[in-house]
N, C-alpha and C positions, 0 to 999 in steps of 0.2 A: 705660072711656073717658068715660062720662058724668060720672063723679066728677072726672076731670081737667079737663074742660071747665067744670064748675061752679066749680072753684077758680080757674081763670084768669079767669072772668067776675067773680068777687068781687074779684080783684086789680085788674081793669080799673075796676071801680066805685069803688074806694077809693084809687086811686093819688093823685089830687089831694089828698085829705085827708092822705095820708102825706107828701106834699111840703110841705104847709102845716105839718105837725108839725115837719118838719126846719127850716123857716124860723123857726118860733117858738122852738125850743129849742136850736138849734146854738150860738147865742151865749151860752147860759147854762151850757155845759159848763165846769167849772173843777176845781181841785184841792181836794177836801174836806178837813176836819180829821180828826184821829184817826189820824195816821200812826204806824206802829211800824217802826223801822229796826233791822235786825240785820245782822251781817256773815256772808257766805257764802263759804266757800272762801278763796282767797288775796286777802283784802281787798276782795272784790266786795260791794257793798251791795245788799241786798234790802229794799225798802220795801213794807210792806203797808198799804194805805189801808183803814181799818176800815169796819164795816157802816154807819157814818153816811152813807156815800155814797148809800145807798138813799133818803135823805130829800130829795135834790136832784131837782128835776123832770127835769133832763137825764139823770140816772143812775137813774131810777126802777126800772129793771129790772136793775141791777148790784148784787150783794151785796158784791163785794170786788174791789179792783184790786191786783195784785202788780207792783211796779216793779223791774226788774233794770237797774241802772245799769252802763254800759260793756259790755253784752252784746248779741249778736244772737241772737234766738230762731230756731232752725233747724227744729225739728220736735218732735212729741210722741212719746215712747217709750212712754208709758202715760198714764193720767189724772192721775198724780201726778209724772211725770218728763218733763223736756224736755231736748232737746239744744241747747246754746248754744255760741256762739263768742265768745271774748274776745281782743281785740288787746292784746298785751303789748309794751311798749317795752323793748328789750334794750340800747339804747345811748342816751346823753344827746343831747338836741337841740343842734346846733351854735349858737354865739353868732352874732349878726348880724355879717356881714362875715368870718366865719371860713372857712377853707379845709378844715376837718376834715370827716370823712365824715358823710353825712346820717343821720337817725334810722333805726335798724333796728328793725323790728317783727316779731312772729310771732303766728300764730293759735293759740290754745289752745282745743280743742274738748272740752267736758265734758258730763256728764249731771248735771242739777240736780234733786234731789228737793224738790218744793214743800212736802210735808208735814213734812219734817225740816230742810230747808235744807242738807243734805249734798251734796257734789259728788264725782264720780268721773270718771276719764278715759273719753272715748269712744274705744274702741280703734282704730277706723279712722282717727282723726285728722281732719285737714282734708278733709272729703268732702261730697258731696251725698247725702242719704238719702231713700229712699222706704220708709216703714214699711207693712207689710202690714195689712189691715183688722183682723186678729185680734192684732196686735202680737207675732207670733211670729217673723217674718222681716223682713229689710230688704235691699233692693238698694241698694248704695252704689257711687258712683264716686269714686275717689281720684285727685286731680290729680297728674301727674308734673311736667312742665316748665311747663305752662300749662293753661288751661281747655279747650284743644283736644286735649290729650294726657292721657287718663285711663285708669285700669284699673278694671274692673268686678268686683264680687263679690256673690254671693248669700250672705247671712249668716244663720245660725241664731242668733237672739237668746238662746235658752235655753242652748245648748251653747257658743256662741262660735265654732263651726266655720264655715268659709266655703269657697265654691267660686269660683275665678276664672273670669270670663267674658270672652272676647276681644272687644275693641271696636275699631271703625275710628276713626281720628282725626276729631275734629270735636265739635260740640255734641251732648250726649247728653240725650234726653228720654224719659220713661217714665211708666207708671202701672200700678197693680195691677188686673188684670182680675178676680181673685178672691183668696181667701186663699192659694191654691196656685200662682198663675200671674201673672207680671209681663210686661207688654208694653213693649218698648223700641224706640226709633228711634235707631240709631247714627249716627256721623258721616257715613256714606255715604248716609243716608236710608233704609237698609233697615230693615224692621220684623221684630222677633224676638219670639217667645213663649218665656219662660224659666220653667221649673218650679222650685220651691223646692229640689229635689234637684240642680239644675244642668243639666237637659236643655234644649237650645236647638233651637227649631223655627222656620224662616223663615216669615213670613206673606206670601203672594203679594199684591202690590199694585203699582200703577203708581207709580213714584217721583215725588215732587214736585220739579220742577226747581229751585225756589227754596228747597228744604230744609224740614224739619219743625221749626217753632218750639215746638210743644207738642202734647200728645195726652192723651186720656182714653179709657179703655175701660170700658164698662158692659155687662155680660152679653156678648152677641155683637155689640155695636155699638162700632165704633172711630171716634173723632172726632179729626181732625187739623187743625191750623192751620199753613198754610205761610207762607213768607216774603212772599208776595204778598197776605196778608190773607184768604185763602180758607179758610173753615171748612167741612170736609167730613165727612159721615157715610159710613162704609164698613162694611157688614155683613161680619163676618169670614168667614162661610160663602160669601158671594158677593162677593169683594173688588173686582171690576171694576164693580159696580153702585153707583156713588157718587152722593151727593146733596149739593149745596151748600146750607147752612143759612141763609146770609145773602148778599144781593147787595151789601151794603156792605162796606167794608174792615174786617175784624175785627182788633182789637188784643189781645184777651184773652177768655177764656171759661172756664166751668166747667159740669160736668154733674152733676146730683144723683145720689147713689149708687144710687137706685132706678131710674135711667134714665127719669125722668118729666119733668123740666124742664131747660132749658138757660138759663144766664145768659150773655149775649153783649154785649161792649162793641164798639160800632160807631163808627168815625170818620166823621162826617157833614160834615167840612169840605170846602168846594169846592176844586178844584185851584188851587193858588197862593195860598190864603188865608193871611193873616198870623197868625191865631189859630186854635186848635184848637176843635172842637166834637164832643164825644163823648156817646153815650147808652148806658145800660145797659138792655138789652131782655130781658124774660123771655118764653120761649116754651114752649108745651106741645109735647113731642116727638111727640105723636100728631097734632098739627096745626101743623107747622113753618112754614106760610105765615102764621100769625097770631102776634101778639106784643103785649106791653104794655111801654111805656117806663116804668121806675120811677125813673130818675135821669138828669139831663142836666147837663153842665158842661164846663169847659174841658178837664179831665183826669179820667177815671174809670178806676179801676184795681182790681186785686186781688179780682175776684169769687171768693167761696169759699162753697160749700155746706157746711153742717154735715153730719156723717156720717148723721144720722137724717133729713136732708132737710127739717127744719122751719124752718131759718133760712138766709138768704143775706146774707153780709157783703160790703161793698164800700167803697172809698175814693173820695172826690170832691173835686176842687178847682175853684173857679170864680174866674176873674180878675175884678178890679173889686170894688167895695163891694157889700154886700148879697147876695153869693153864698153857696152852701153849701160848706163846707169841713170835712173831717174823715172819720172812719170811722163807718159806720152798718151796721145789719143790718135786714133785712126779715123779720118773722115771718109765714110763709106762711099759718098758720092764721087769723090775724086781719087780714092784709094791712097791718099797721102797720109803718111805717119808724121805727126807734128810733135815736137818736144814741148813739154810744159815746164819741167824743171829738172835739175840734176841732183836733187836731194835724196836722202836715205829713203828706203821703202816706207810707205805709210804704215802706221800702227793701228789704224781703224779703217773699216771699209770706205772706199772712195764713193762719194755721193754727188750725183748730178742734181741740179735744181729742176723743179717741175717744168720750167721753160726750156731746158736743155742747153742754156747758154752760160751756165756757171758750173764749176767743178770745185768741190770741197774735199780737202784731204788733210790729214794730221800726221806730223812726223815728230820724232824725238831726236834730240841732240844733246851731247854731253859737253859742258863747259865748266872748267874749274871744279871737277869732281862732282858736279851737280847735273842731274838730268833735267832737260828743259823740253816742254811740249809746246808746239806751235801749230796752229791751223792756218792753212792758206786757202783762200777762195779766189779762183781765177775766173774772170769774166771774158768771154770770147766774142770776137766780132762776128756778126751774122752775114 
């Protein structure tokens, strides 16, 4: 506990310096020279920005940037393989004033090998995936009619065999409690523990009236965020003894894999305010009443701890001139906040690679009245 307290004090002492670093370098982020473009799969472009990026002040800790045009980065299957989704147009766009049918599109979900550039089909198709910490299993939900109607499967990634898990209609949220056990909140708000062989055990808990928006399980500690913005800690062995971790309205959160720190985004806007004000707070879970604000802006999103707990990524947008915009990560050992890019906020959860040295995020941009989706994978020096 003393070690945790010391680390949090170091963060508290250096946070101002970190924010000054953000202000000084955020505007310097740009696209470096040295691009190498190859074609991956069915005409999908993969652009690798070479090691020259490390000479830029804003990218001083980035060795390589991989750019996937037209793709959404969904998840890491291994350190060298990512699951991506590509929207394919299957019919031509109607001419202006035409009465013909609108554009028809379909989602193609694939596995992309970063080391070879090869692609293969992701067998579950269009799905939401949670990959186990050892990359041997996945829990996937496959949509039927819409996002409220899904089928669940426990998938063995080695053999390809799966076990179907019955789900109640509604939004499905989950997290791996260990490499052998997955915790799920189904559409009814019930909590279930699912073993990799398919055994399902209900977790006794008081149902959240506003529903569960997200959850994390670390060891025997279950963290849930409900529709009212209440972030609650529930010990699995004593599920009725709950603790609210923040008195503010929480919009997003993440818990380090070692169950040591929580990153919590709190909405601090007064009731009826025209503009939003959010903060990213870091707390020591041994002392949840204390905390350090490490970012503040109009919109703070996508907090994501690296698997080894050494880095915390987040996105920030600040309205008006002179504000901080883009994606950053905080190195917990040095308490430095490092800029990654100055792009628009990600449109899909930020994902760290299993080895904690790569960060994947997807952004949208509009060009010539068309929306474009691009995924960036940043490789950091160790």
